[in-house]
C-alpha positions as CSV (number, residue, x, y, z in Angstrom):
1,M,50.1,81.3,85.5
2,K,53.2,82.3,83.7
3,M,56.4,80.8,84.6
4,N,59.7,83.2,85.5
5,K,62.5,83.2,83.6
6,G,64.3,81.9,86.9
7,K,62.0,78.8,87.1
8,I,62.4,77.9,83.5
9,K,66.0,78.3,84.0
10,R,66.2,75.9,87.1
11,I,64.0,73.4,85.0
12,V,66.6,73.7,82.0
13,L,69.1,73.0,84.1
14,V,67.8,70.1,85.8
15,I,66.9,68.5,82.7
16,A,70.1,69.4,81.5
17,G,72.0,67.2,84.3
18,I,69.7,64.4,84.2
19,V,70.7,64.0,80.3
20,G,74.1,64.0,81.4
21,I,74.2,61.5,84.1
22,F,72.2,59.2,82.0
23,D,74.5,59.7,79.1
24,T,77.3,58.5,81.2
25,L,75.5,55.8,82.4
26,I,74.3,54.6,78.8
27,V,77.8,55.0,77.6
28,S,79.3,52.8,80.5
29,A,77.1,50.1,79.3
30,Y,78.1,50.4,75.6
31,V,82.1,51.0,76.0
32,N,84.1,48.5,77.7
33,G,85.5,50.7,81.1
34,M,85.5,54.1,82.3
35,D,87.1,56.9,80.9
36,L,87.2,60.8,81.2
37,G,85.0,60.5,78.2
38,V,82.7,58.9,79.8
39,I,82.5,60.5,83.2
40,L,82.4,63.9,82.1
41,P,78.7,64.3,80.8
42,A,77.8,62.9,84.4
43,V,80.0,65.1,85.9
44,I,78.5,68.3,84.1
45,G,74.9,66.8,84.7
46,I,75.5,67.0,88.6
47,A,77.1,70.5,88.3
48,C,73.8,71.3,86.5
49,I,71.5,70.2,88.9
50,I,73.6,71.6,92.0
51,W,73.7,75.1,89.7
52,S,69.6,74.8,89.3
53,M,69.4,74.5,93.7
54,K,71.0,78.0,93.9
55,P,68.6,79.9,95.4
56,L,68.7,77.6,98.5
57,Y,72.3,78.3,99.1
58,E,72.8,81.7,97.3
59,K,72.9,83.4,100.7
60,Y,76.0,81.8,101.6
61,L,77.7,83.1,98.3
62,H,77.1,86.3,99.2
63,K,79.4,86.0,102.4
64,I,82.1,85.0,100.1
65,S,85.0,88.0,99.2
66,P,83.7,89.5,96.2
67,V,87.4,89.8,94.8
68,L,87.3,85.8,95.1
69,R,83.8,85.6,93.2
70,R,84.8,87.8,90.8
71,I,88.5,85.7,90.1
72,V,86.0,82.5,90.1
73,Y,84.2,84.3,87.5
74,W,86.8,85.3,85.0
75,C,88.5,81.8,85.7
76,F,85.2,80.3,84.2
77,L,85.3,82.7,81.4
78,L,88.6,82.3,80.4
79,F,87.9,78.6,80.5
80,L,84.9,78.7,78.6
81,F,87.2,80.5,75.9
82,L,89.5,78.0,75.7
83,F,86.9,75.1,75.4
84,I,85.3,76.5,72.5
85,T,88.4,77.6,70.8
86,V,89.9,74.4,71.2
87,E,86.7,72.2,70.5
88,G,86.4,74.4,67.2
89,C,89.7,73.5,66.3
90,I,89.2,69.8,66.8
91,I,86.3,70.1,64.7
92,L,87.8,72.0,62.0
93,G,90.5,69.2,61.7
94,G,88.4,66.1,61.4
95,I,87.1,68.1,58.4
96,V,89.9,70.0,57.2
97,I,92.8,67.5,57.8
98,Q,92.3,64.9,55.5
99,S,94.5,62.1,53.7
100,Q,95.8,63.6,50.6
101,D,95.5,61.2,47.5
102,I,99.2,59.5,48.1
103,K,100.5,56.0,47.6
104,P,101.0,55.1,50.8
105,D,103.9,52.5,51.9
106,Y,102.3,52.2,55.4
107,I,98.5,52.0,56.6
108,M,98.4,52.7,60.3
109,V,95.6,51.9,62.6
110,L,95.5,53.5,65.6
111,G,94.3,51.7,68.6
112,A,90.7,52.5,70.2
113,G,89.9,49.9,72.6
114,I,88.3,46.4,72.8
115,Y,86.0,44.3,74.5
116,E,86.6,41.5,76.9
117,D,86.2,39.2,74.1
118,G,88.5,40.8,72.0
119,S,86.6,42.2,69.3
120,P,86.7,45.9,68.2
121,T,84.5,48.6,69.5
122,P,82.3,50.1,67.3
123,T,85.0,53.3,67.3
124,L,88.0,50.9,66.3
125,E,85.6,48.6,63.8
126,K,84.8,52.1,61.7
127,R,88.7,52.6,61.5
128,L,89.8,49.1,60.8
129,L,86.6,48.5,58.1
130,W,88.3,51.9,56.2
131,S,91.8,50.5,56.4
132,I,90.5,47.4,54.6
133,D,89.2,49.2,51.7
134,Y,92.2,51.8,51.5
135,A,94.4,48.5,51.9
136,A,92.8,46.8,48.8
137,R,93.1,50.1,46.6
138,Y,97.3,49.6,47.4
139,P,97.9,46.3,48.1
140,E,101.5,47.0,48.1
141,A,101.4,48.9,51.2
142,Y,101.6,47.4,54.8
143,I,99.3,47.7,57.5
144,V,100.8,48.9,61.2
145,V,98.3,47.7,63.7
146,T,98.9,50.0,66.8
147,G,97.8,49.7,70.4
148,G,98.6,48.0,73.6
149,Q,96.9,45.9,76.5
150,G,94.4,47.8,78.7
151,R,93.2,47.2,82.5
152,T,90.2,45.4,81.2
153,E,91.4,43.7,77.5
154,P,92.1,40.7,77.2
155,V,94.8,41.1,74.7
156,P,96.6,44.0,73.2
157,E,94.5,46.2,70.9
158,G,97.1,45.5,68.2
159,R,97.0,41.6,68.3
160,A,93.1,42.2,68.1
161,M,93.0,44.2,65.3
162,A,95.9,42.2,63.6
163,E,92.7,39.4,64.2
164,Y,90.2,41.1,63.0
165,L,92.1,42.2,59.7
166,I,93.0,38.3,59.0
167,S,89.4,37.4,59.3
168,K,88.4,39.6,57.0
169,G,90.6,38.5,54.2
170,I,93.8,40.4,54.9
171,N,96.8,38.6,54.3
172,P,99.1,38.0,58.0
173,G,102.3,38.9,55.8
174,R,100.8,42.6,55.2
175,I,100.3,43.1,58.9
176,I,102.9,44.8,61.3
177,I,101.9,44.5,65.0
178,E,102.8,47.1,67.4
179,D,101.3,46.0,70.9
180,K,103.2,48.0,74.2
181,S,101.6,51.6,73.3
182,T,99.5,53.3,76.2
183,S,98.6,56.8,74.2
184,T,98.8,58.2,70.8
185,M,101.8,59.5,71.3
186,E,103.2,55.7,71.8
187,N,101.5,54.7,68.7
188,F,103.5,56.8,66.6
189,K,106.4,56.2,68.9
190,F,106.6,52.7,69.3
191,S,105.7,52.1,65.7
192,K,108.3,54.3,64.3
193,E,110.7,51.4,65.5
194,L,108.9,49.1,63.0
195,I,109.0,50.5,60.2
196,D,111.0,52.9,57.5
197,D,109.9,56.4,58.9
198,S,110.7,57.7,55.7
199,K,108.1,56.3,53.9
200,K,104.5,58.0,53.3
201,I,102.3,57.0,55.9
202,V,98.3,57.2,56.1
203,F,97.4,57.0,59.4
204,V,93.3,56.0,60.2
205,T,91.8,57.5,63.1
206,N,88.3,58.7,64.2
207,D,87.1,62.5,63.1
208,F,87.7,64.0,66.8
209,H,91.2,62.5,66.8
210,V,92.5,63.6,63.6
211,L,94.1,67.1,64.3
212,R,95.9,65.9,67.5
213,S,97.0,62.6,65.6
214,T,98.3,65.0,63.2
215,M,100.5,67.1,65.8
216,L,101.6,64.0,67.5
217,A,102.9,61.9,64.2
218,R,104.8,65.4,63.0
219,R,106.8,65.6,66.4
220,N,107.7,61.9,65.8
221,G,109.2,63.1,62.9
222,L,107.1,60.9,60.7
223,D,105.8,62.0,56.9
224,A,102.1,60.7,57.7
225,Y,98.6,61.7,56.6
226,G,95.3,61.8,58.6
227,Y,91.8,60.4,57.5
228,G,89.4,60.3,60.4
229,T,86.4,57.9,60.0
230,P,82.9,59.1,61.6
231,T,82.7,58.7,65.1
232,P,79.6,56.5,66.2
233,G,76.6,58.8,67.5
234,I,76.2,57.0,71.0
235,V,79.7,58.2,71.9
236,L,80.2,61.4,70.0
237,V,79.7,64.1,72.7
238,N,81.8,61.9,75.2
239,C,84.6,61.8,72.6
240,Y,84.9,65.5,71.6
241,L,84.6,66.3,75.4
242,R,87.5,64.1,76.3
243,E,89.4,65.3,73.5
244,F,89.5,68.7,74.5
245,F,91.5,67.3,78.0
246,A,93.5,65.2,75.7
247,M,94.6,68.0,73.2
248,I,95.6,70.5,75.9
249,K,97.6,67.8,77.6
250,S,99.2,66.5,74.3
251,F,100.5,69.8,73.4
252,I,102.0,70.8,76.6
253,F,103.4,67.6,77.6
254,D,103.5,64.5,74.6
255,H,107.2,65.5,72.8
256,P,109.8,62.8,71.8
């Protein structure tokens, strides 16, 4: 017996829901702490499962005002359009906006979380490893490590990053530590106070983060060019989902 389209749709929604929930469970064990990016797949997954159960409550939906249903429908379409547009810009930003072939005076590494033992998360480690390679090409450039202490972190990210670089052979005299920031906006704002902001800067982050970081560097008046390292696959979806909301927030609220 062939399944009707409605049943296939419900099965797909349930599978998508289970995948989203498992994604959150797996990633929460992989990273240090819970944030919006970790939680979102589970939220979307639960919404998919609830949607798959629509035949159970559909009769109640018809009791809602048609005008209200229409408003909700068009608001959802508007949100979907905005989401696709912004995510497209974020993806293209990681591809198109790359560091120019310049001689930097500062190589700025943006923080991205550390574990409870002080070691960098894979996302942050990719940034640090690239900065080491770049620093070898430009031995006169200073390395600025920037990031404060999160709720579950034993030390400020900036200090943990400095220790990691030193352990890899970087001269401590080349490292400038900013250890008070709690956001990308503050990464640039507080680092600006420690450097000659008229000099050229290459900042290192991950591909999903390049567009927003470039925008915030410009808002802080920095002559900064971004380089996005690849995002670890296990957190790829989570990072891009979270970045959509971070991009909207930064566009509206993050100003000097």
